[in-house]
C-alpha positions as CSV (number, residue, x, y, z in Angstrom):
1,M,-0.1,0.1,0.1
2,S,1.1,3.6,-0.6
3,T,1.6,5.5,2.3
4,L,-1.7,6.6,3.5
5,H,-0.8,10.0,5.4
6,D,0.4,11.8,2.1
7,I,-2.9,10.8,0.2
8,P,-4.7,14.4,-0.3
9,L,-8.2,15.1,1.6
10,Q,-10.4,17.8,2.6
11,T,-11.8,18.4,5.9
12,L,-15.8,18.5,5.8
13,D,-15.6,22.3,5.8
14,G,-12.9,22.5,2.9
15,H,-9.8,22.9,3.9
16,P,-7.0,20.5,2.3
17,T,-5.6,17.9,4.7
18,T,-4.0,15.2,5.4
19,L,-3.9,11.5,7.2
20,G,-0.4,13.0,8.3
21,A,-2.1,15.7,10.0
22,H,-2.7,12.8,12.6
23,A,1.0,11.2,12.3
24,G,2.3,9.6,15.6
25,K,-2.1,8.8,16.5
26,V,-3.9,5.6,16.2
27,V,-7.0,6.1,14.1
28,L,-10.3,4.5,13.4
29,L,-11.5,5.8,10.0
30,V,-14.8,5.3,9.8
31,N,-17.5,6.0,6.4
32,V,-20.6,7.3,8.0
33,A,-24.0,8.1,6.9
34,S,-26.9,9.8,8.7
35,K,-29.9,8.1,8.0
36,C,-29.2,4.8,8.1
37,G,-29.9,2.3,10.8
38,L,-26.6,2.0,11.8
39,T,-25.9,5.6,12.6
40,P,-26.6,5.2,16.4
41,Q,-23.2,4.1,16.2
42,Y,-21.7,7.5,16.4
43,E,-22.5,6.9,19.7
44,G,-19.9,4.4,20.0
45,L,-17.7,6.0,18.1
46,E,-17.7,9.6,20.0
47,R,-17.2,7.2,23.2
48,L,-14.1,5.6,22.0
49,Q,-12.8,9.0,21.0
50,K,-13.4,10.3,24.3
51,K,-11.8,7.3,26.2
52,Y,-8.7,7.5,24.6
53,A,-8.3,10.9,22.6
54,D,-5.6,11.7,25.5
55,R,-3.5,8.3,24.7
56,G,-3.0,9.4,21.2
57,F,-6.2,7.9,19.4
58,T,-8.4,9.9,17.1
59,V,-12.0,8.7,14.9
60,I,-12.4,10.1,12.1
61,G,-15.6,10.0,9.9
62,V,-15.8,9.9,6.2
63,P,-19.5,10.7,5.1
64,C,-20.6,8.7,2.1
65,N,-23.5,8.8,0.1
66,Q,-23.3,5.7,-1.9
67,F,-25.4,3.8,0.2
68,A,-28.9,4.0,-0.8
69,G,-28.5,7.9,-0.6
70,Q,-28.1,7.7,3.6
71,E,-25.7,10.7,3.9
72,P,-28.0,13.4,1.0
73,G,-26.9,16.4,3.5
74,S,-24.9,19.3,2.6
75,A,-21.5,19.6,4.8
76,E,-23.3,22.1,6.7
77,E,-26.1,19.7,7.6
78,I,-23.7,16.7,8.0
79,Q,-22.0,19.0,10.6
80,T,-25.0,20.3,12.9
81,F,-26.7,16.5,12.7
82,C,-23.5,14.9,13.8
83,S,-22.8,17.4,16.6
84,T,-26.3,18.1,18.0
85,T,-27.4,14.4,17.6
86,Y,-24.7,12.9,18.9
87,G,-22.4,15.5,20.2
88,V,-19.5,14.0,17.5
89,S,-16.2,15.9,18.6
90,F,-14.1,14.1,16.2
91,P,-13.1,14.9,12.5
92,L,-15.2,14.7,9.6
93,L,-13.7,14.8,6.4
94,A,-15.9,15.7,2.9
95,K,-18.3,13.6,1.4
96,A,-16.5,11.2,-0.5
97,D,-16.9,7.9,-2.7
98,V,-15.7,4.8,-1.2
99,N,-16.4,2.4,-4.5
100,G,-16.5,2.4,-8.0
101,A,-15.1,4.5,-10.6
102,N,-15.2,7.6,-8.6
103,R,-13.4,5.9,-5.3
104,H,-11.4,8.6,-3.2
105,P,-7.9,6.7,-3.6
106,L,-7.8,6.5,0.3
107,Y,-10.5,4.1,0.3
108,A,-8.5,2.8,-3.2
109,E,-6.0,1.5,-0.8
110,L,-7.9,0.5,2.4
111,A,-10.0,-1.9,0.3
112,Q,-7.0,-3.8,-0.3
113,L,-6.9,-4.6,3.3
114,P,-8.7,-7.9,4.3
115,D,-11.2,-8.1,7.2
116,A,-11.3,-11.0,9.9
117,E,-12.8,-13.8,7.8
118,G,-9.7,-12.9,4.8
119,E,-12.2,-10.9,2.5
120,A,-10.7,-7.7,0.8
121,G,-12.5,-5.6,-1.6
122,D,-15.1,-3.2,-1.5
123,I,-16.9,-1.4,1.4
124,S,-19.9,-3.5,2.4
125,W,-21.9,-0.5,4.1
126,N,-22.1,2.5,6.0
127,F,-19.8,2.1,9.1
128,E,-16.8,-0.3,7.5
129,K,-14.1,1.0,10.0
130,F,-10.3,0.6,9.5
131,L,-7.9,0.6,12.1
132,L,-4.5,2.8,11.1
133,D,-1.3,2.6,13.4
134,G,0.7,5.7,14.4
135,Q,2.6,5.7,11.1
136,G,-0.8,5.5,9.0
137,E,-0.7,1.8,8.2
138,P,-3.6,0.0,8.6
139,V,-3.8,-3.0,10.9
140,A,-7.6,-4.3,10.9
141,R,-10.9,-4.0,9.1
142,F,-14.2,-4.3,11.0
143,R,-17.5,-4.7,8.8
144,P,-20.5,-2.4,9.4
145,R,-21.9,-4.4,11.6
146,V,-19.4,-4.6,14.3
147,V,-20.0,-2.4,16.9
148,P,-17.4,0.3,17.4
149,E,-17.0,-1.0,21.1
150,A,-17.2,-4.5,20.4
151,D,-14.1,-6.4,22.2
152,E,-12.3,-7.1,18.5
153,V,-12.0,-3.5,18.0
154,V,-11.7,-2.0,21.7
155,G,-8.9,-5.3,21.7
156,A,-7.0,-3.8,18.3
157,I,-6.9,-0.5,19.4
158,E,-5.6,-0.9,23.0
159,T,-2.9,-3.4,21.6
160,I,-1.6,-0.5,19.4
161,L,-2.0,2.5,21.6
162,P,0.8,4.0,23.4
163,R,0.6,2.6,27.2
């Protein structure tokens, strides 16, 4: 995989960034949506953010409208929904495609990582999670129905977080 830290990204409010802005942090990158049956996972993501932020961890949300049009809002609507409904304090990136011809280069790289069953390839739905170590290397992939505070997610985070 190429260096994920160098792939150009954009914040939800339109500023250029990269994952390199989070160098040294363990990152849980999640494609998110506001109108999905899995949207309540924002609560668990925010709890992880609060629990581990002081140890060098951050969640990063990537809004995506590719799955049944479940993230139709503007950047402002997404930000307002996330902050007022779930108290989201972690960074959100600009809306992006995670599959298909217009797949963001970040997800072109991440899709190569297999999950616990050895399956790589397309993102299956909203709230698919990728755990990156402090050097930006992907170390684990969790499918959408694996909740943020599942033992396997928490265990993987704690294994690579500095003590």
